[in-house]
FIGUKE-712849 format. One record per residue: x, z negated, y negated of N, C-alpha, C in turn; residue number from 1. Coordinates in steps of 0.1 Angstrom, whole numbers. Each point is the difference from the previous one (the first is absolute). Example, Ala and Ser with C-alpha at 12.3 -4.5 7.8 and 13.67 -1.06 7.14 Angstrom:
# FIGUKE-712849
(tormar (132 -78 57) (-9 0 -12) (9 0 -12) 1)
(tormar (-4 7 -11) (9 0 -11) (-8 -8 -11) 2)
# end
This chain:
# FIGUKE-712849
(tormar (1454 409 -600) (-6 2 17) (1 -8 8) 1)
(tormar (9 -7 3) (11 -8 13) (-14 -9 -3) 2)
(tormar (2 -5 -4) (-10 -15 -7) (-7 1 10) 3)
(tormar (-12 13 -16) (-16 2 9) (4 0 17) 4)
(tormar (5 7 5) (-3 -2 16) (9 -15 6) 5)
(tormar (3 -4 0) (2 -13 4) (-7 -9 -9) 6)
(tormar (-14 -1 -4) (-6 -3 -9) (-9 2 8) 7)
(tormar (-1 15 8) (-16 3 8) (2 -3 14) 8)
(tormar (13 -1 2) (5 -5 14) (0 -12 -2) 9)
(tormar (0 -10 -8) (-7 -20 4) (-15 3 -4) 10)
(tormar (-5 9 -4) (-20 -5 -1) (1 10 16) 11)
(tormar (2 6 6) (1 5 14) (0 -9 10) 12)
(tormar (13 -9 -4) (3 -19 10) (-11 -6 -3) 13)
(tormar (-5 -2 -14) (-7 -7 0) (-15 6 4) 14)
(tormar (-7 7 -1) (-14 5 9) (0 -1 11) 15)
(tormar (10 5 8) (8 -2 11) (-14 -15 11) 16)
(tormar (9 -9 -10) (-2 -13 7) (-18 -4 -3) 17)
(tormar (-5 9 -4) (-17 -1 -5) (-12 2 6) 18)
(tormar (-7 -3 4) (-16 5 7) (-7 4 -17) 19)
(tormar (-4 18 7) (-7 4 -10) (-16 2 5) 20)
(tormar (-2 -3 -12) (-23 0 5) (-7 12 -3) 21)
(tormar (-10 3 8) (-8 14 3) (0 7 -14) 22)
(tormar (-3 4 -4) (-5 4 -19) (-15 2 6) 23)
(tormar (-3 -11 -11) (-14 -4 1) (-6 -4 10) 24)
(tormar (6 -13 9) (-4 -11 1) (0 -12 -4) 25)
(tormar (-3 -15 -7) (-5 -6 -2) (2 -9 7) 26)
(tormar (14 -10 6) (-2 -14 6) (-4 -1 -7) 27)
(tormar (-9 -9 3) (-9 -16 2) (2 -13 7) 28)
(tormar (1 -8 -6) (2 -11 6) (-8 -1 13) 29)
(tormar (9 -4 6) (-10 -6 19) (-15 -14 -8) 30)
(tormar (-11 -1 7) (-10 -5 0) (8 -22 3) 31)
(tormar (11 3 7) (9 -14 -1) (-1 -3 -10) 32)
(tormar (4 8 -14) (14 -7 -6) (-13 -2 -6) 33)
(tormar (-15 6 1) (-2 -7 -16) (-8 -12 -3) 34)
(tormar (3 -9 -5) (-4 -16 2) (-13 -1 -4) 35)
(tormar (-5 -5 3) (-27 -3 -1) (11 -10 -15) 36)
(tormar (-12 2 -7) (-4 -1 -11) (-12 -11 5) 37)
(tormar (-1 -13 0) (-8 -5 -9) (4 -15 -6) 38)
(tormar (-11 -3 -3) (1 -13 -17) (-1 -14 6) 39)
(tormar (-6 -6 -8) (4 -13 4) (-6 -7 3) 40)
(tormar (-17 6 -5) (-10 -4 17) (5 12 13) 41)
(tormar (10 0 1) (-2 10 13) (-11 12 5) 42)
(tormar (-1 4 -19) (-8 13 1) (10 12 0) 43)
(tormar (-10 8 -3) (3 14 -3) (-11 6 -5) 44)
(tormar (9 9 -8) (-9 7 -12) (2 17 -5) 45)
(tormar (-13 2 3) (-2 16 -3) (-9 10 -8) 46)
(tormar (0 10 -7) (-10 8 -10) (-1 7 9) 47)
(tormar (-16 9 7) (-2 10 4) (-13 9 -5) 48)
(tormar (2 15 -4) (-9 5 -7) (-2 6 9) 49)
(tormar (-18 3 -4) (0 19 8) (-14 0 -13) 50)
(tormar (-2 12 -2) (-11 12 -9) (0 -19 -15) 51)
(tormar (-9 -1 -1) (6 -14 -15) (-2 -11 3) 52)
(tormar (-1 -1 13) (6 -17 1) (12 -1 5) 53)
(tormar (4 -13 -6) (7 -8 4) (1 -17 4) 54)
(tormar (12 0 6) (-5 -11 10) (16 -7 -3) 55)
(tormar (-4 -12 0) (14 -16 0) (-6 -3 11) 56)
(tormar (10 1 10) (1 -11 15) (12 -4 3) 57)
(tormar (-7 -14 2) (15 -11 7) (-5 5 14) 58)
(tormar (10 -8 8) (-1 -1 15) (5 -9 5) 59)
(tormar (0 -8 5) (4 -15 7) (-2 -5 15) 60)
(tormar (9 -4 9) (-5 -1 16) (-10 -10 -7) 61)
(tormar (-11 1 13) (-11 1 1) (-7 1 12) 62)
(tormar (-22 -6 -6) (-5 2 16) (-4 10 -1) 63)
(tormar (0 8 -11) (-6 13 -5) (-11 6 -5) 64)
(tormar (-1 -13 -12) (-10 6 -7) (5 11 -13) 65)
(tormar (-6 11 0) (-6 8 -12) (-5 -8 -15) 66)
(tormar (2 -2 -6) (-8 -7 -10) (6 14 -18) 67)
(tormar (-17 6 -3) (1 9 -10) (-3 -9 -9) 68)
(tormar (4 4 -12) (-3 -11 -14) (-12 -7 4) 69)
(tormar (6 -11 4) (-3 -9 3) (-14 -3 11) 70)
(tormar (-2 13 12) (-13 -8 6) (4 12 9) 71)
(tormar (-6 -7 14) (11 10 16) (-3 11 -2) 72)
(tormar (6 9 7) (3 9 5) (-15 8 3) 73)
(tormar (-3 -9 4) (-19 8 11) (-11 1 -6) 74)
(tormar (3 -4 -15) (-10 -5 -11) (7 10 -10) 75)
(tormar (6 0 -8) (9 10 -4) (-3 11 4) 76)
(tormar (7 5 13) (-3 13 5) (-5 2 17) 77)
(tormar (-12 1 -11) (-14 0 5) (-2 15 9) 78)
(tormar (7 5 4) (3 13 9) (11 -1 10) 79)
(tormar (-6 4 12) (9 -2 15) (12 3 1) 80)
(tormar (-3 13 -6) (7 12 -4) (17 -2 -12) 81)
(tormar (-5 -9 -11) (7 -9 -14) (10 -7 8) 82)
(tormar (-10 -6 6) (13 -15 12) (10 9 7) 83)
(tormar (-3 10 5) (7 7 11) (14 2 -6) 84)
(tormar (-5 7 -9) (10 7 -14) (10 -14 1) 85)
(tormar (-2 -9 -8) (4 -12 -3) (9 -4 14) 86)
(tormar (-7 -7 9) (5 6 9) (16 5 7) 87)
(tormar (-2 8 1) (14 11 1) (12 -3 1) 88)
(tormar (1 -5 -15) (18 -6 5) (4 -3 10) 89)
(tormar (-14 -10 3) (9 -17 8) (-4 13 14) 90)
(tormar (-8 9 0) (5 2 19) (3 12 0) 91)
(tormar (9 1 -7) (8 8 -1) (13 -7 2) 92)
(tormar (7 -12 -5) (6 -5 -1) (2 -15 13) 93)
(tormar (-10 6 11) (-5 -17 5) (-2 -13 -1) 94)
(tormar (-4 0 -17) (3 -14 -1) (-16 -2 -5) 95)
(tormar (-15 5 6) (-10 -10 -2) (0 -14 1) 96)
(tormar (-3 -6 -14) (-7 -15 3) (9 -8 1) 97)
(tormar (18 11 -5) (13 -13 -3) (4 2 -18) 98)
(tormar (-12 7 -6) (3 -2 -11) (-14 -6 -16) 99)
(tormar (3 -6 -3) (-13 -6 -12) (-2 13 -10) 100)
(tormar (-6 5 -8) (4 8 -7) (-16 -4 -13) 101)
(tormar (8 0 -13) (-5 -2 -9) (0 12 -12) 102)
(tormar (-11 -2 -5) (1 16 -13) (-9 -2 -12) 103)
(tormar (3 8 -2) (-5 0 -14) (-6 19 -7) 104)
(tormar (-9 6 1) (-1 17 -1) (-12 0 -12) 105)
(tormar (6 13 -7) (-3 -1 -11) (-5 21 -2) 106)
(tormar (-11 3 -5) (-2 16 -5) (-5 5 14) 107)
(tormar (-4 11 0) (-2 5 8) (-10 -5 2) 108)
(tormar (-2 13 17) (-18 -11 11) (8 -4 8) 109)
(tormar (-9 -5 10) (2 -7 15) (12 9 8) 110)
(tormar (-3 11 7) (9 9 3) (15 2 -7) 111)
(tormar (1 -1 -8) (17 -5 -12) (3 -4 2) 112)
(tormar (-9 -12 -5) (3 -13 0) (12 -4 18) 113)
(tormar (-12 2 9) (7 -3 15) (6 13 7) 114)
(tormar (8 5 -12) (12 7 1) (14 -7 -6) 115)
(tormar (-4 -4 -13) (7 -7 -9) (1 -11 9) 116)
(tormar (-6 -5 10) (3 -14 2) (7 6 11) 117)
(tormar (0 5 12) (7 8 10) (16 3 -6) 118)
(tormar (-1 5 -8) (10 8 -13) (12 -14 2) 119)
(tormar (-6 -10 -2) (4 -15 -10) (6 0 16) 120)
(tormar (-8 -5 6) (2 -11 16) (14 7 2) 121)
(tormar (2 8 8) (9 17 5) (11 1 -12) 122)
(tormar (-2 -9 -12) (17 4 -8) (2 -18 1) 123)
(tormar (-8 -10 1) (5 -11 4) (1 -9 9) 124)
(tormar (-1 5 10) (-2 4 16) (17 6 -1) 125)
(tormar (1 11 1) (17 -1 -4) (11 -7 -9) 126)
(tormar (-4 -2 -6) (7 -11 -9) (3 -12 7) 127)
(tormar (-11 -9 10) (4 -6 4) (9 1 9) 128)
(tormar (-8 10 11) (10 5 13) (6 11 -7) 129)
(tormar (10 1 4) (4 12 -8) (4 14 16) 130)
(tormar (2 -10 8) (-4 7 11) (-10 9 9) 131)
(tormar (-14 -1 -11) (-8 2 1) (-3 13 -5) 132)
(tormar (7 3 -13) (5 11 -11) (-4 21 9) 133)
(tormar (6 -5 7) (9 14 11) (-15 2 12) 134)
(tormar (-11 -7 -2) (-17 3 13) (-9 1 -13) 135)
(tormar (0 -6 -13) (-5 -7 -11) (-6 22 -6) 136)
(tormar (10 1 0) (13 11 -10) (-9 16 14) 137)
(tormar (3 -1 5) (-2 7 15) (-19 2 -4) 138)
(tormar (-3 -10 4) (-19 1 -3) (-2 2 -12) 139)
(tormar (5 0 -14) (-2 9 -8) (-2 -14 -15) 140)
(tormar (0 -11 8) (-12 -7 -7) (13 -7 -19) 141)
(tormar (15 1 1) (8 2 -13) (-3 11 -13) 142)
(tormar (-13 8 6) (13 14 -8) (-18 -5 -3) 143)
(tormar (-3 3 -14) (-11 -1 -16) (-7 12 2) 144)
(tormar (-8 1 3) (-13 11 1) (1 5 -18) 145)
(tormar (6 9 -4) (-2 0 -10) (-18 6 -4) 146)
(tormar (1 7 8) (-20 8 -6) (-5 -15 -4) 147)
(tormar (-4 11 -15) (-11 -7 -6) (-16 13 -8) 148)
(tormar (-6 -9 -7) (-11 7 -2) (6 7 -15) 149)
(tormar (-1 14 7) (1 5 -15) (-3 2 -9) 150)
(tormar (2 3 -11) (-10 1 -13) (-13 8 -7) 151)
(tormar (-4 -3 -10) (-11 9 -2) (6 8 -8) 152)
(tormar (-4 14 0) (7 11 -13) (-11 2 -9) 153)
(tormar (4 1 -13) (-11 2 -8) (-9 15 8) 154)
(tormar (-12 3 -9) (-6 15 2) (-4 2 14) 155)
(tormar (2 -17 10) (-3 -2 13) (-14 -10 3) 156)
(tormar (-2 6 7) (-8 -13 2) (11 -15 9) 157)
(tormar (0 4 13) (9 -13 3) (20 6 -9) 158)
(tormar (4 -1 15) (18 3 6) (-4 16 -5) 159)
(tormar (-4 10 7) (1 9 4) (-16 -1 10) 160)
(tormar (-11 1 -1) (-19 3 -6) (3 -1 -8) 161)
(tormar (-7 22 -5) (-8 6 -12) (-9 -10 -2) 162)
(tormar (-3 7 -12) (-14 -6 -6) (-18 14 13) 163)
(tormar (-4 -5 -6) (-10 4 7) (-4 15 -12) 164)
(tormar (-3 11 10) (2 16 -3) (-11 -2 -12) 165)
(tormar (-8 8 -6) (-9 1 -4) (-5 14 0) 166)
(tormar (-1 11 12) (-5 14 -13) (0 3 -12) 167)
(tormar (-21 -6 2) (-9 -1 -11) (-3 -13 -4) 168)
# end
Protein backbone atom coordinates (compact mmCIF):
# COMPACT_ATOMS: atom_id res chain seq x y z
CA UNK A 1 0.00 0.00 0.00
CA UNK A 2 2.85 2.39 0.71
CA UNK A 3 4.22 1.71 -2.76
CA UNK A 4 0.88 2.77 -4.28
CA UNK A 5 0.89 6.00 -2.30
CA UNK A 6 4.44 6.73 -3.35
CA UNK A 7 3.46 6.05 -6.98
CA UNK A 8 0.47 8.40 -6.71
CA UNK A 9 2.58 11.13 -5.15
CA UNK A 10 5.09 10.78 -7.99
CA UNK A 11 2.26 11.11 -10.50
CA UNK A 12 0.94 14.23 -8.76
CA UNK A 13 4.38 15.81 -9.00
CA UNK A 14 4.55 15.02 -12.72
CA UNK A 15 1.06 16.36 -13.43
CA UNK A 16 1.53 19.60 -11.46
CA UNK A 17 4.21 20.80 -13.87
CA UNK A 18 2.11 20.32 -17.02
CA UNK A 19 -0.79 22.39 -18.32
CA UNK A 20 -3.99 20.60 -19.16
CA UNK A 21 -6.07 21.61 -22.18
CA UNK A 22 -9.76 22.32 -21.74
CA UNK A 23 -11.97 19.36 -22.63
CA UNK A 24 -13.53 19.60 -26.08
CA UNK A 25 -11.03 22.19 -27.31
CA UNK A 26 -8.87 21.06 -30.21
CA UNK A 27 -5.59 22.87 -30.65
CA UNK A 28 -5.02 24.11 -34.19
CA UNK A 29 -1.75 25.13 -35.69
CA UNK A 30 -1.57 28.86 -36.40
CA UNK A 31 -1.71 30.07 -40.00
CA UNK A 32 1.90 31.26 -39.71
CA UNK A 33 3.09 27.68 -39.16
CA UNK A 34 1.44 26.40 -42.34
CA UNK A 35 3.70 26.21 -45.37
CA UNK A 36 2.56 27.27 -48.86
CA UNK A 37 1.94 24.39 -51.27
CA UNK A 38 3.44 25.47 -54.61
CA UNK A 39 4.64 23.23 -57.47
CA UNK A 40 7.68 23.62 -59.75
CA UNK A 41 5.87 26.05 -62.10
CA UNK A 42 4.93 28.34 -59.19
CA UNK A 43 1.29 27.23 -59.18
CA UNK A 44 -1.04 26.04 -56.48
CA UNK A 45 -3.65 23.34 -57.26
CA UNK A 46 -7.02 22.54 -55.71
CA UNK A 47 -10.24 20.73 -56.60
CA UNK A 48 -13.58 22.46 -56.13
CA UNK A 49 -17.00 20.80 -56.11
CA UNK A 50 -20.61 22.00 -56.24
CA UNK A 51 -23.71 19.92 -57.09
CA UNK A 52 -22.50 17.57 -59.86
CA UNK A 53 -19.73 19.87 -61.10
CA UNK A 54 -16.04 19.24 -60.40
CA UNK A 55 -13.41 21.93 -61.10
CA UNK A 56 -9.64 21.41 -61.20
CA UNK A 57 -8.06 24.81 -60.49
CA UNK A 58 -4.46 26.05 -60.81
CA UNK A 59 -3.55 29.58 -59.66
CA UNK A 60 -0.29 31.46 -60.13
CA UNK A 61 0.72 35.13 -59.81
CA UNK A 62 -0.26 37.10 -62.89
CA UNK A 63 -2.48 39.77 -64.42
CA UNK A 64 -5.83 38.38 -63.24
CA UNK A 65 -6.85 36.29 -66.28
CA UNK A 66 -9.32 33.48 -65.63
CA UNK A 67 -9.43 30.66 -68.20
CA UNK A 68 -12.15 28.01 -67.98
CA UNK A 69 -11.85 24.92 -70.24
CA UNK A 70 -9.50 26.84 -72.55
CA UNK A 71 -11.91 29.78 -72.96
CA UNK A 72 -11.94 33.21 -71.35
CA UNK A 73 -14.16 33.72 -68.29
CA UNK A 74 -16.39 36.27 -70.08
CA UNK A 75 -17.14 33.81 -72.87
CA UNK A 76 -17.64 30.67 -70.73
CA UNK A 77 -19.68 32.34 -67.97
CA UNK A 78 -21.81 34.70 -70.04
CA UNK A 79 -24.07 35.79 -67.17
CA UNK A 80 -22.59 38.55 -64.97
CA UNK A 81 -23.82 36.85 -61.80
CA UNK A 82 -21.75 33.77 -62.58
CA UNK A 83 -18.62 35.88 -63.11
CA UNK A 84 -19.37 37.64 -59.80
CA UNK A 85 -19.52 34.26 -58.04
CA UNK A 86 -16.18 33.19 -59.53
CA UNK A 87 -14.44 36.45 -58.48
CA UNK A 88 -15.74 36.48 -54.87
CA UNK A 89 -12.69 34.74 -53.29
CA UNK A 90 -10.34 37.37 -54.73
CA UNK A 91 -12.54 40.22 -53.43
CA UNK A 92 -12.67 38.76 -49.90
CA UNK A 93 -8.89 38.22 -49.89
CA UNK A 94 -8.13 41.65 -51.48
CA UNK A 95 -6.18 39.94 -54.28
CA UNK A 96 -8.13 41.13 -57.35
CA UNK A 97 -6.04 41.10 -60.52
CA UNK A 98 -3.03 39.48 -58.83
CA UNK A 99 -3.52 35.82 -59.83
CA UNK A 100 -4.04 34.00 -63.12
CA UNK A 101 -6.48 31.10 -62.89
CA UNK A 102 -6.53 28.12 -65.23
CA UNK A 103 -9.27 25.57 -64.61
CA UNK A 104 -11.11 22.68 -66.18
CA UNK A 105 -14.71 21.97 -65.20
CA UNK A 106 -16.84 18.89 -65.84
CA UNK A 107 -20.42 17.99 -64.99
CA UNK A 108 -23.45 19.90 -63.83
CA UNK A 109 -24.82 23.16 -65.21
CA UNK A 110 -23.28 26.60 -65.43
CA UNK A 111 -24.27 27.74 -61.92
CA UNK A 112 -22.90 24.55 -60.38
CA UNK A 113 -19.72 24.94 -62.39
CA UNK A 114 -19.32 28.55 -61.23
CA UNK A 115 -19.71 27.39 -57.63
CA UNK A 116 -17.16 24.63 -58.18
CA UNK A 117 -14.65 27.09 -59.65
CA UNK A 118 -15.21 29.44 -56.68
CA UNK A 119 -14.61 26.57 -54.24
CA UNK A 120 -11.45 25.52 -56.10
CA UNK A 121 -10.07 29.08 -56.25
CA UNK A 122 -10.67 29.51 -52.51
CA UNK A 123 -8.87 26.27 -51.66
CA UNK A 124 -5.97 27.06 -54.01
CA UNK A 125 -5.62 30.58 -52.55
CA UNK A 126 -5.49 29.20 -49.02
CA UNK A 127 -2.76 26.77 -50.12
CA UNK A 128 -0.77 29.48 -51.93
CA UNK A 129 -1.07 32.01 -49.06
CA UNK A 130 -1.96 30.24 -45.79
CA UNK A 131 -2.57 33.62 -44.09
CA UNK A 132 -5.71 34.07 -46.26
CA UNK A 133 -7.31 30.90 -44.89
CA UNK A 134 -8.98 32.65 -41.95
CA UNK A 135 -10.79 35.26 -44.08
CA UNK A 136 -11.84 32.70 -46.72
CA UNK A 137 -13.09 30.32 -44.03
CA UNK A 138 -15.06 33.11 -42.33
CA UNK A 139 -16.75 33.92 -45.65
CA UNK A 140 -17.70 30.23 -46.03
CA UNK A 141 -15.80 29.67 -49.27
CA UNK A 142 -13.75 26.69 -48.08
CA UNK A 143 -16.80 24.64 -47.12
CA UNK A 144 -18.12 22.32 -49.81
CA UNK A 145 -21.84 22.94 -50.36
CA UNK A 146 -23.20 19.42 -49.89
CA UNK A 147 -26.62 20.08 -51.46
CA UNK A 148 -27.18 17.84 -54.47
CA UNK A 149 -30.21 16.89 -56.57
CA UNK A 150 -32.46 14.38 -54.84
CA UNK A 151 -32.80 11.05 -56.62
CA UNK A 152 -36.01 9.97 -58.35
CA UNK A 153 -38.09 7.43 -56.41
CA UNK A 154 -40.07 4.63 -57.98
CA UNK A 155 -43.83 5.24 -58.15
CA UNK A 156 -43.20 8.99 -58.51
CA UNK A 157 -42.90 11.21 -61.55
CA UNK A 158 -39.87 13.03 -60.13
CA UNK A 159 -38.14 12.92 -56.74
CA UNK A 160 -41.31 13.89 -54.86
CA UNK A 161 -43.87 14.79 -57.52
CA UNK A 162 -46.65 12.20 -57.85
CA UNK A 163 -48.34 11.18 -61.06
CA UNK A 164 -51.48 13.17 -61.95
CA UNK A 165 -54.52 11.75 -60.17
CA UNK A 166 -57.52 10.87 -62.32
CA UNK A 167 -60.82 10.15 -60.62
CA UNK A 168 -62.40 8.73 -63.80
